[in-house]
N, C-alpha and C positions, 0 to 999 in steps of 0.2 A: 529205688533199686536199679542198679545198672543192669542192662540186658546183655548176657554173655554171647548172644548169637550175632552172626554177621547180618548187616541190613538186607542183603539180597536173599530173597526166598521166604521172608517172613510173612505170614498171613495172620496169625494170632499174636495179639500183644502179650508181653510177659505178664501183665496184670491179669488178663483173662485166664491164662493158663494157671497162675498161682491161685486165683479165686476158684477155679474149677476144682483144684486139688483141696483147697480149704473146705469147700462145700462138701466134697465127697468124704473128707476126713470126719467132719462133724456128723455125717450121715452113717458113720461106722466103717468106712472103707479103710484098708490097711495096707494096700499095695498099689503099685503103678497100674497093674492089670485091673484092679477093682476101681481105681479112679477113672480109668478109661471106660469101663463098663457103666459106671455112674453117669459119666458125661454123655455116653451114647444114649442112655435113657431119659436124660433130662429134657424137659419141654423147651419150646422156643422162648417162652417167657423167662425161664430161669437163664437160659443161655444169653438172652439179651441183657438181663440184669447184671451179669458178670463180665459183659463186654465182648463176647464172641460176635464177630461181624457177620453180616448177611452177604452172601455171595451175589455178584451182579445178576445171576440168573435166578435170584430170589430164593435159593435154598440155603439152609443153614446147617453146617456140619460141625460137630464137636471135634476137639483135637484128638488125635489117635493115640493109641498106647506108645507108639515110637516117639511122636512129638513130646508127649508128657515126660516120657522117661529121659529123653535127651535134654530137655530143659532142666529138669530136677537134678540131673547129673552134673550140669554146668553151673548151676546157680551157687553162689557162696552162701552156705548155711548161716555162718556167723553174721554176715551182713543182713540176711533176711531176718534173723532174730532181733538184730538191732533196730531194723526199720519197723518191725511189728511192735517191739517194746516201746520205741519212741511214740508211735501212734497211740498205743493204749495209754501211756503215761500222760500224753496231752489230753486225751479224753477224760481220764480219771481226775486229773488236776482241775479240769473245767467243771467237773461235777462234784468237787469236794464241797462238803457243808462247811460254811464259815465257822471258825472257832473249834473245829475238830482237826486233830493231827492225823496225817496219813500214816498209816502203820504198814510196814512191809515185812514179810517173812522171807528169810533166806533158808532154803531147804533143798535137799537132794532127793531125787526119786529115780527109780529104774524106769527106762523108757518103755511105755506100754506097748506090747506087741513086738518088742525088740527081738524075741527069738525067731520071728518070722522074717525080720529084716536083715539080720546078720548072725554070724555063728557065735560071736562074742556078745556078752550082755552089755548093753549101753546104759549109761547113767548121766543124768542131767542135774545141774545145779541151777535153781531158779529163784528169782525174786518175785514174790506174789503178794498182792495187796490183800489185807485181812478181810475188809468189809465186802468187796464185791468179787474177790478172787480173780483178779486180772494179773496175768503174767507180764511183768514189765521188762524182764530180761531173763535169758537162760543161756546156758553154755553146756556143751557135752564135755564131761570131764573123765570119762573112761570108767573109773571105779570111785566108790565112796571115799577111799583113802586119799584121793586126789582133790577132794572138795576144797580143803583149807587154802591151797595155792591159788584157787580161782575166785576167792572171796573178793578181793579188791578189783580185779579185771571185770568181774561181773557188775559191780556197783559203780564203778568209775564213770561211765557214761550218764548215770542218773543224777538228777538235781535232788539231793536228799536234804536240803536245808529245812530244818524244823520237823523232819519226819522222825518216826520211831522205827528202828530196824530190830527185829527179833531173830534169834537163832539159837541152835542148840549147843551143847558143850563142845561139840567138834570145832566149832568156829569161835569159841571163847579164847581167842588168842590175843594177848596184850597189844601186840604191835598193830593187829588189824582193828582193834577197838579204839586205840588211840588215834589211828588215821580216820576212823569213822567220825569221831567227835571233833578232832582238831582240824581236819582237812575238809570233810564233807558237811560239817556243821550239823550233824544229826545226833539223835539220842538213840539209846540201845536198851534192850532187855536181854541179858545173857544168861543162859543156864550154866551153872557152876557144878562141875563133878570133880572127881578125884584126879583129873588130868591138870587141874589147877589146885594142888594140894594145900597150899598156904591159904588161899582165899576160901577153899571149901572148909578147912578146919576153922577159920575165923567165923564164917557163916553159921556153922553148926554150933559154935560156942556162945552164940548170942542168947540173951535171956528169953527164949521163946515161951517157956512155960508161964512167964509173967505177962505176956502180951495176949490180948483178947483176939479171938477169930474176927477178922474183918469182912470176910466175904465167904459164902458157901455156894456151891452149885452141884446139882445132881442131874444124871441122865440115865436112860435105860435104852437098850437096843442091842441087836445082834446077839442075843442070848446072855447079856451081862448087864449088871448095874454098877454104876460108878458114881462116886461123890468126891468133891474136893473142898478143902478148906484153906483159906489163904490168910496169911499174917504178914504184916509189913513192919519194918523197923528202920528208922532214919539212921544214917551213918554220919557222924560228925567228925570232920577232920581234926578238930582239936582234941577229940578223944581217942585219936589213933587211926581213924579211917579203916580202910581195908586194902589188902594187897591186890588191888584191881583197878585200872585207871578209870578216873572220873566216876567211881561208884558213889552214889548218893543215897540209895534206898536199897535195902535188903528185903528179899521176899522168901517166905517158906510156904511151899505148897504140900499139903498132906492129902494123898490120894488113897482112896479105898475102892477096890474093884472085887466084884463077885461074879464069877462065871457060873452059869446054870450047872448045878451038880458038883461044884468044886467049892474049896474052902476060900474064904475072903483073904485077899492079899492086900497089904499095906505098903506104901512107898512115900518117902519124904524127899522133896526135890527143893534145891535152893537155887535162887537167882539173884541178880543184882542189876540195877538200872542206873543210868546217869540222870534220870528224872528226879526232881525233888517232889516231896509229898504233895505240895500245892499245885504241881504241874500235872499230876495224875487225876485231879478232880475234873469231872465232866462239867461242860457248861450248863448253868442254870441248876446244878445240884447243890445241896448243902455243903458247907465247908467240911473238911475232913473231920473236925472234932465233933460235928453234929451227925455226920453220915456214918462214919466207921470208927470213931475214936482217933486220938492224935497218933501220929507216927513218931514215937519217942526216939531221941538220940540214944545210941547204944555204944558201949565200949566193945572192942574186939580183942 
């Protein structure tokens, strides 16, 4: 990270100030004032660990509210996001289990505590790993409707070779999906809704009643019960394919949800992926025919 301050007059390193803010944030602090209060209460052991230097007269003082605020105002937020994302990507890649694909979710979320930070609501688009929930990249996009335009810039710095990228229907844009597969050498799982009318119609018309359920899952919590059943269907190019780039496997998720005291709701969701059936089999698991039944080719 480049230090935006002039060399003269520096006492605290940029790393020390940013680490103080990071530690304060994970401790629940949500403003510059709260960060400074957390630093003032921190022990010498903690301040030493984050790199706050000891004064020649042997006392140690945490950075003030003014110092923290000045640094945070001057630091380039996008550069900081890229630096943190690159660090987490390197750590995550080093800890990846051999034979397992890295799966990354692209999703947008409103910034927590944003009402206290600005008058307008702030929105982030993030790339987060599924397994350990590490944020590899993020960008402020203003509102949810701006997410699609930031899809490529968000993922461009990341090495996505061999990974699987998942996203909701908002990002199921053919141009972005083609770029993801052909340029970034990645696979995808895309939710398909009525914003892709032809693909959605083709997926809904597949012979799902003739296909056995291949996976089920149930969960309970927060006053509701939820269950899901999943069916898959191979898409053969010679039988017509599907109107979505590099689609190889269709998925149908049927979800049932019951809130306490309310009637049960049901929803059917369709998705498509560039993975073939044999590529979705976990290492050391039975072949698809033994584990879940074959993924049959379907006409569309």
